[in-house]
C-alpha positions in Angstrom: 0.0 0.0 0.0 2.9 2.4 0.7 4.2 1.7 -2.8 0.8 2.5 -4.3 0.7 5.8 -2.3 4.2 6.7 -3.5 3.4 6.0 -7.1 0.2 8.1 -7.0 1.9 11.0 -5.2 4.7 11.0 -7.8 2.2 11.0 -10.7 0.1 13.7 -9.1 3.1 15.9 -8.6 3.6 16.3 -12.4 0.0 17.0 -13.3 -3.6 16.4 -12.2 -4.7 12.9 -13.0 -8.1 11.1 -13.1 -8.8 8.1 -10.9 -8.7 5.9 -14.0 -5.3 7.2 -15.0 -3.9 6.4 -11.6 -5.6 3.0 -11.4 -4.1 2.1 -14.8 -0.6 3.3 -13.7 -0.9 1.1 -10.5 -2.1 -1.9 -12.5 0.9 -1.5 -14.9 3.2 -1.5 -11.9 1.6 -4.7 -10.5 0.1 -3.1 -7.4 -2.6 -5.5 -6.0 -6.1 -4.3 -6.8 -7.3 -4.1 -3.2 -4.3 -1.9 -2.2 -4.8 0.3 -5.3 -8.5 0.8 -4.6 -7.9 1.6 -0.9 -5.2 4.3 -1.8 -7.3 5.7 -4.6 -10.4 6.0 -2.4 -8.4 7.7 0.3 -6.9 10.1 -2.2 -10.4 11.0 -3.3 -11.6 11.5 0.3 -8.8 14.0 0.9 -9.3 15.7 -2.5 -6.1 14.7 -4.2 -8.1 13.0 -6.9 -11.2 14.9 -8.1 -12.5 13.9 -11.5 -15.1 16.7 -11.5 -12.4 19.4 -11.0 -10.2 17.7 -13.5 -12.9 17.7 -16.1 -13.8 21.4 -15.4 -10.2 22.5 -15.6 -9.6 20.4 -18.8 -12.5 22.0 -20.6 -11.5 25.5 -19.5 -7.9 25.0 -20.5 -8.4 23.1 -23.8 -11.3 25.3 -25.0 -9.5 28.6 -24.3 -6.0 27.4 -25.1 -6.6 25.3 -28.2 -10.2 26.3 -29.2 -11.6 22.8 -29.0 -15.3 22.4 -29.3 -17.6 20.5 -26.9 -17.5 17.4 -29.0 -13.7 17.2 -29.1 -13.5 18.0 -25.4 -15.9 15.2 -24.5 -13.9 12.7 -26.6 -10.7 13.7 -24.8 -12.3 13.4 -21.4 -13.7 9.9 -22.2 -10.2 8.7 -23.1 -9.1 10.0 -19.6 -11.7 7.8 -18.0 -14.0 10.5 -16.8 -17.6 9.5 -16.1 -20.2 10.4 -18.8 -22.3 12.5 -16.3 -19.2 14.5 -15.3 -18.3 15.0 -19.0 -21.8 16.3 -19.8 -21.6 18.6 -16.8 -18.2 20.0 -17.7 -18.8 20.5 -21.4 -22.3 21.8 -20.7 -20.8 24.9 -19.2 -19.7 25.9 -22.6 -22.7 27.4 -24.2 -23.4 27.4 -28.0 -22.8 31.2 -28.0 -19.3 30.8 -26.5 -18.5 27.9 -28.8 -19.5 29.9 -31.8 -17.5 32.9 -30.6 -14.4 30.8 -30.2 -15.0 29.4 -33.7 -15.1 32.9 -35.1 -11.9 33.8 -33.3 -10.1 30.8 -34.7 -11.3 31.6 -38.2 -10.3 35.3 -37.8 -6.8 34.2 -36.8 -6.4 31.8 -39.7 -8.1 34.0 -42.3 -5.1 36.1 -43.1 -2.9 33.1 -43.9 -5.4 31.9 -46.6 -5.5 35.1 -48.6 -4.4 34.6 -52.1 -6.0 31.1 -52.3 -9.1 30.6 -54.4 -12.4 30.8 -52.4 -13.1 27.1 -52.5 -9.7 26.2 -51.1 -10.1 28.9 -48.4 -13.5 27.5 -47.4 -12.2 24.0 -47.2 -9.1 24.9 -45.2 -11.0 27.0 -42.7 -13.9 24.6 -42.3 -11.5 21.7 -42.1 -9.6 23.4 -39.3 -12.8 23.9 -37.3 -13.9 20.3 -38.0 -10.6 18.9 -36.6 -11.3 20.9 -33.4 -14.7 19.2 -33.1 -17.0 21.9 -34.5 -20.1 20.7 -36.4 -20.1 21.0 -40.2 -23.1 23.4 -40.1 -21.5 25.7 -37.6 -18.1 25.6 -39.4 -19.5 26.4 -42.8 -21.7 29.2 -41.4 -18.9 30.9 -39.5 -16.4 30.6 -42.4 -18.9 31.8 -44.9 -19.7 34.9 -42.7 -16.0 35.6 -42.2 -15.3 35.4 -45.9 -18.3 37.6 -46.7 -17.2 40.2 -44.2 -13.8 40.2 -45.9 -15.5 40.8 -49.2 -15.2 37.3 -50.7 -18.0 36.5 -53.1 -19.9 33.6 -51.5 -22.7 33.2 -54.1 -21.1 30.0 -55.3 -22.1 28.3 -52.0 -25.8 29.0 -52.7 -25.4 27.6 -56.2 -23.9 24.4 -54.7 -26.6 24.2 -52.0 -24.2 24.8 -49.1 
């Protein structure tokens, strides 16, 4: 049990971890399950492990730092072993308005680097960037289209193509 405690403390010193991440680390190091569960439960009791706080901090950091959308954030939290209810709660704090505002900021930053390309290529690059960050196709196309229109790009071709 002392070994399990030392492993967890060492891992938590570097960065916050989820209960699942710590349990996986203990399993890899052949710590008996009963000892691992006892240490993990105690760490939760004293607040050293808090999956809710982890999820909230993750969403805040990754949304503001990398511009990730709710869908991408939920996927990342699932891989970290966060409970579905906690994921819904954490990503639910990001409203659709905030998500759209972030998408607009991302497009505005990238817009300049696409100048000189033809409009189809610009649209694909900008919408693709948003898609990789987890934004829906509808939101991505709407935001990119508005940004290009504001810049003076002729977007009539989208109507002709049914986009």
